[in-house]
GULUM-304600 format. One record per residue (C-alpha): residue in one letter; residue number from 1; x, y, z. Coordinates in steps of 0.25 Angstrom, whole numbers. Layout:
N
res:a, n:NUM, c1:X, c2:Y, c3:Z
...
//
This chain:
243
res:m, n:1, c1:-25, c2:-49, c3:-16
res:v, n:2, c1:-16, c2:-40, c3:-25
res:e, n:3, c1:-11, c2:-45, c3:-38
res:i, n:4, c1:-1, c2:-36, c3:-46
res:l, n:5, c1:-1, c2:-41, c3:-60
res:n, n:6, c1:11, c2:-35, c3:-69
res:l, n:7, c1:8, c2:-21, c3:-64
res:s, n:8, c1:15, c2:-10, c3:-72
res:k, n:9, c1:14, c2:6, c3:-72
res:n, n:10, c1:21, c2:15, c3:-82
res:f, n:11, c1:22, c2:30, c3:-81
res:k, n:12, c1:27, c2:35, c3:-95
res:n, n:13, c1:40, c2:28, c3:-97
res:i, n:14, c1:42, c2:23, c3:-82
res:k, n:15, c1:37, c2:9, c3:-78
res:a, n:16, c1:34, c2:12, c3:-64
res:v, n:17, c1:28, c2:-2, c3:-61
res:d, n:18, c1:34, c2:-13, c3:-71
res:s, n:19, c1:25, c2:-26, c3:-72
res:i, n:20, c1:24, c2:-30, c3:-56
res:s, n:21, c1:16, c2:-42, c3:-51
res:f, n:22, c1:14, c2:-47, c3:-37
res:k, n:23, c1:3, c2:-51, c3:-27
res:v, n:24, c1:-2, c2:-47, c3:-13
res:h, n:25, c1:-11, c2:-56, c3:-6
res:k, n:26, c1:-20, c2:-54, c3:6
res:g, n:27, c1:-13, c2:-52, c3:19
res:e, n:28, c1:0, c2:-49, c3:12
res:i, n:29, c1:8, c2:-36, c3:12
res:v, n:30, c1:17, c2:-35, c3:-1
res:g, n:31, c1:27, c2:-23, c3:-1
res:l, n:32, c1:31, c2:-16, c3:-14
res:l, n:33, c1:46, c2:-12, c3:-10
res:g, n:34, c1:53, c2:-2, c3:-18
res:e, n:35, c1:60, c2:11, c3:-20
res:n, n:36, c1:52, c2:23, c3:-23
res:g, n:37, c1:48, c2:23, c3:-37
res:a, n:38, c1:49, c2:8, c3:-38
res:g, n:39, c1:34, c2:6, c3:-42
res:k, n:40, c1:27, c2:3, c3:-29
res:t, n:41, c1:18, c2:15, c3:-28
res:t, n:42, c1:14, c2:14, c3:-43
res:t, n:43, c1:11, c2:-1, c3:-40
res:l, n:44, c1:2, c2:2, c3:-29
res:r, n:45, c1:-5, c2:13, c3:-36
res:m, n:46, c1:-9, c2:4, c3:-48
res:i, n:47, c1:-14, c2:-6, c3:-37
res:a, n:48, c1:-22, c2:4, c3:-31
res:t, n:49, c1:-28, c2:8, c3:-45
res:m, n:50, c1:-21, c2:22, c3:-44
res:l, n:51, c1:-13, c2:20, c3:-56
res:k, n:52, c1:-16, c2:12, c3:-69
res:p, n:53, c1:-7, c2:1, c3:-72
res:t, n:54, c1:1, c2:1, c3:-85
res:e, n:55, c1:1, c2:-14, c3:-86
res:g, n:56, c1:-4, c2:-25, c3:-77
res:t, n:57, c1:-13, c2:-24, c3:-66
res:a, n:58, c1:-16, c2:-28, c3:-51
res:i, n:59, c1:-28, c2:-37, c3:-46
res:i, n:60, c1:-33, c2:-31, c3:-32
res:n, n:61, c1:-42, c2:-42, c3:-26
res:g, n:62, c1:-47, c2:-46, c3:-39
res:y, n:63, c1:-48, c2:-33, c3:-45
res:d, n:64, c1:-39, c2:-27, c3:-57
res:i, n:65, c1:-34, c2:-14, c3:-54
res:t, n:66, c1:-35, c2:-10, c3:-69
res:k, n:67, c1:-50, c2:-14, c3:-69
res:d, n:68, c1:-56, c2:-13, c3:-56
res:q, n:69, c1:-50, c2:-1, c3:-50
res:s, n:70, c1:-62, c2:3, c3:-41
res:k, n:71, c1:-62, c2:-11, c3:-35
res:v, n:72, c1:-47, c2:-12, c3:-33
res:r, n:73, c1:-48, c2:1, c3:-25
res:g, n:74, c1:-59, c2:-5, c3:-15
res:e, n:75, c1:-49, c2:-16, c3:-12
res:i, n:76, c1:-37, c2:-8, c3:-8
res:g, n:77, c1:-32, c2:2, c3:2
res:i, n:78, c1:-20, c2:11, c3:-1
res:l, n:79, c1:-10, c2:18, c3:9
res:f, n:80, c1:0, c2:27, c3:2
res:g, n:81, c1:12, c2:34, c3:9
res:g, n:82, c1:15, c2:48, c3:10
res:e, n:83, c1:2, c2:58, c3:10
res:v, n:84, c1:-10, c2:50, c3:16
res:g, n:85, c1:-19, c2:58, c3:7
res:l, n:86, c1:-29, c2:61, c3:18
res:y, n:87, c1:-39, c2:73, c3:18
res:d, n:88, c1:-35, c2:83, c3:29
res:r, n:89, c1:-48, c2:89, c3:31
res:l, n:90, c1:-55, c2:76, c3:33
res:t, n:91, c1:-55, c2:68, c3:46
res:a, n:92, c1:-49, c2:54, c3:46
res:r, n:93, c1:-62, c2:48, c3:47
res:e, n:94, c1:-67, c2:55, c3:34
res:n, n:95, c1:-53, c2:53, c3:27
res:i, n:96, c1:-57, c2:38, c3:29
res:r, n:97, c1:-71, c2:39, c3:26
res:y, n:98, c1:-69, c2:47, c3:13
res:f, n:99, c1:-59, c2:35, c3:8
res:a, n:100, c1:-70, c2:25, c3:12
res:e, n:101, c1:-81, c2:31, c3:5
res:l, n:102, c1:-71, c2:32, c3:-8
res:n, n:103, c1:-71, c2:17, c3:-6
res:g, n:104, c1:-87, c2:16, c3:-6
res:m, n:105, c1:-88, c2:11, c3:8
res:k, n:106, c1:-102, c2:13, c3:15
res:r, n:107, c1:-103, c2:22, c3:27
res:a, n:108, c1:-105, c2:10, c3:37
res:e, n:109, c1:-92, c2:3, c3:31
res:i, n:110, c1:-84, c2:16, c3:32
res:n, n:111, c1:-88, c2:19, c3:46
res:e, n:112, c1:-85, c2:4, c3:51
res:s, n:113, c1:-71, c2:4, c3:43
res:i, n:114, c1:-68, c2:18, c3:48
res:a, n:115, c1:-71, c2:13, c3:63
res:y, n:116, c1:-62, c2:1, c3:61
res:l, n:117, c1:-50, c2:9, c3:56
res:v, n:118, c1:-51, c2:19, c3:67
res:k, n:119, c1:-50, c2:9, c3:77
res:v, n:120, c1:-38, c2:1, c3:69
res:l, n:121, c1:-31, c2:13, c3:67
res:d, n:122, c1:-33, c2:20, c3:80
res:m, n:123, c1:-39, c2:33, c3:73
res:s, n:124, c1:-51, c2:37, c3:83
res:e, n:125, c1:-44, c2:49, c3:88
res:y, n:126, c1:-43, c2:56, c3:75
res:m, n:127, c1:-53, c2:50, c3:65
res:d, n:128, c1:-62, c2:63, c3:65
res:r, n:129, c1:-50, c2:73, c3:64
res:r, n:130, c1:-45, c2:79, c3:51
res:v, n:131, c1:-33, c2:72, c3:46
res:g, n:132, c1:-25, c2:85, c3:42
res:k, n:133, c1:-18, c2:86, c3:56
res:f, n:134, c1:-16, c2:72, c3:57
res:s, n:135, c1:-2, c2:65, c3:60
res:r, n:136, c1:4, c2:57, c3:50
res:g, n:137, c1:1, c2:44, c3:57
res:m, n:138, c1:-14, c2:48, c3:59
res:k, n:139, c1:-15, c2:52, c3:44
res:q, n:140, c1:-9, c2:38, c3:41
res:k, n:141, c1:-20, c2:31, c3:49
res:v, n:142, c1:-30, c2:38, c3:41
res:a, n:143, c1:-24, c2:34, c3:28
res:i, n:144, c1:-24, c2:20, c3:32
res:a, n:145, c1:-38, c2:20, c3:37
res:r, n:146, c1:-42, c2:27, c3:24
res:s, n:147, c1:-34, c2:15, c3:16
res:i, n:148, c1:-42, c2:4, c3:22
res:v, n:149, c1:-56, c2:10, c3:26
res:h, n:150, c1:-62, c2:2, c3:14
res:k, n:151, c1:-55, c2:-11, c3:19
res:p, n:152, c1:-47, c2:-15, c3:7
res:s, n:153, c1:-41, c2:-28, c3:6
res:i, n:154, c1:-28, c2:-22, c3:-1
res:m, n:155, c1:-19, c2:-12, c3:5
res:l, n:156, c1:-9, c2:-4, c3:-4
res:f, n:157, c1:2, c2:3, c3:4
res:d, n:158, c1:11, c2:13, c3:-4
res:e, n:159, c1:23, c2:16, c3:5
res:p, n:160, c1:13, c2:20, c3:16
res:t, n:161, c1:23, c2:24, c3:27
res:a, n:162, c1:31, c2:34, c3:18
res:g, n:163, c1:33, c2:46, c3:26
res:l, n:164, c1:27, c2:41, c3:39
res:d, n:165, c1:34, c2:41, c3:53
res:v, n:166, c1:36, c2:29, c3:61
res:t, n:167, c1:22, c2:29, c3:68
res:a, n:168, c1:14, c2:32, c3:55
res:a, n:169, c1:22, c2:21, c3:47
res:r, n:170, c1:19, c2:11, c3:58
res:i, n:171, c1:4, c2:14, c3:57
res:v, n:172, c1:4, c2:11, c3:41
res:q, n:173, c1:13, c2:-2, c3:44
res:d, n:174, c1:4, c2:-7, c3:54
res:f, n:175, c1:-8, c2:-5, c3:45
res:i, n:176, c1:-2, c2:-12, c3:34
res:i, n:177, c1:1, c2:-24, c3:44
res:k, n:178, c1:-14, c2:-23, c3:47
res:c, n:179, c1:-18, c2:-23, c3:33
res:k, n:180, c1:-10, c2:-37, c3:32
res:e, n:181, c1:-17, c2:-42, c3:44
res:d, n:182, c1:-31, c2:-39, c3:37
res:n, n:183, c1:-26, c2:-48, c3:25
res:k, n:184, c1:-26, c2:-36, c3:16
res:a, n:185, c1:-16, c2:-37, c3:3
res:i, n:186, c1:-6, c2:-26, c3:5
res:v, n:187, c1:4, c2:-20, c3:-5
res:f, n:188, c1:13, c2:-11, c3:2
res:s, n:189, c1:24, c2:-3, c3:-4
res:s, n:190, c1:37, c2:3, c3:3
res:h, n:191, c1:52, c2:7, c3:1
res:s, n:192, c1:54, c2:4, c3:16
res:m, n:193, c1:61, c2:-9, c3:17
res:a, n:194, c1:58, c2:-11, c3:32
res:e, n:195, c1:43, c2:-8, c3:30
res:v, n:196, c1:41, c2:-18, c3:19
res:e, n:197, c1:48, c2:-29, c3:27
res:r, n:198, c1:40, c2:-27, c3:39
res:l, n:199, c1:27, c2:-26, c3:31
res:c, n:200, c1:28, c2:-34, c3:19
res:d, n:201, c1:25, c2:-50, c3:16
res:r, n:202, c1:31, c2:-48, c3:3
res:i, n:203, c1:39, c2:-37, c3:-5
res:v, n:204, c1:38, c2:-34, c3:-19
res:i, n:205, c1:51, c2:-26, c3:-22
res:i, n:206, c1:49, c2:-16, c3:-34
res:h, n:207, c1:59, c2:-7, c3:-41
res:k, n:208, c1:57, c2:1, c3:-54
res:g, n:209, c1:43, c2:-4, c3:-55
res:k, n:210, c1:47, c2:-19, c3:-55
res:i, n:211, c1:47, c2:-30, c3:-45
res:l, n:212, c1:61, c2:-34, c3:-41
res:e, n:213, c1:57, c2:-45, c3:-30
res:e, n:214, c1:45, c2:-50, c3:-22
res:g, n:215, c1:44, c2:-58, c3:-9
res:t, n:216, c1:44, c2:-58, c3:6
res:v, n:217, c1:55, c2:-51, c3:13
res:d, n:218, c1:60, c2:-65, c3:19
res:d, n:219, c1:60, c2:-70, c3:4
res:l, n:220, c1:68, c2:-59, c3:-2
res:k, n:221, c1:78, c2:-59, c3:10
res:r, n:222, c1:80, c2:-74, c3:7
res:k, n:223, c1:81, c2:-73, c3:-8
res:y, n:224, c1:92, c2:-62, c3:-8
res:g, n:225, c1:99, c2:-67, c3:5
res:n, n:226, c1:98, c2:-54, c3:13
res:d, n:227, c1:90, c2:-50, c3:25
res:n, n:228, c1:90, c2:-35, c3:22
res:m, n:229, c1:78, c2:-32, c3:12
res:e, n:230, c1:84, c2:-18, c3:9
res:d, n:231, c1:96, c2:-25, c3:3
res:i, n:232, c1:88, c2:-34, c3:-5
res:f, n:233, c1:79, c2:-22, c3:-10
res:m, n:234, c1:92, c2:-15, c3:-14
res:q, n:235, c1:98, c2:-27, c3:-21
res:l, n:236, c1:85, c2:-28, c3:-30
res:v, n:237, c1:84, c2:-14, c3:-33
res:g, n:238, c1:99, c2:-13, c3:-36
res:d, n:239, c1:99, c2:-24, c3:-45
res:s, n:240, c1:87, c2:-19, c3:-53
res:y, n:241, c1:93, c2:-5, c3:-56
res:g, n:242, c1:97, c2:-5, c3:-71
res:k, n:243, c1:87, c2:-16, c3:-75
//
């Protein structure tokens, strides 16, 4: 389980994340919805121990991100949007194996996990080819395999379909659904309303580092008397300007 407790992050005079709190349970997808610069990526990077919080903390399967960073990293898988960050001169298998070794996995365990991922993600045709000339969809599959090779129970997705074509985006979305079916706790950030509505069990709407609203899509539609989530989002964001 993921528990965010009054988490804040300041950059000089800017409060990028302002004392936010929420929970994510096993088998649940919680979406962080907000405009660019709302604080979504900063929040995920703090959860992943890539940034140190200014105040507050998060508990990841019982481990505190401010005290147990190495243990937290073993519990999470991360898939960010944009550049996937693979090593072009290594094969797909070598990229995945390298990340598994960084997570302290043993050889037999690595081989077993990679064999499973090759089958699930249908990568057998290109596993032993260098990734430099791969299509974006092929690279995305390798990035997915790399993020989950160590069998994490919690997944963090930061706008993972940004810049992808329809086919590559669907690969990522199907993977996120598979993570839910595997009973993982999932934090998913996006500014795509359609994607959030399709994938998320609950939505946390963030603006200027603060949580404006939280709930299921159906709950929010009932609360605001509107079946259009984009309208609800714009109402909340518009009402918060100047505050």
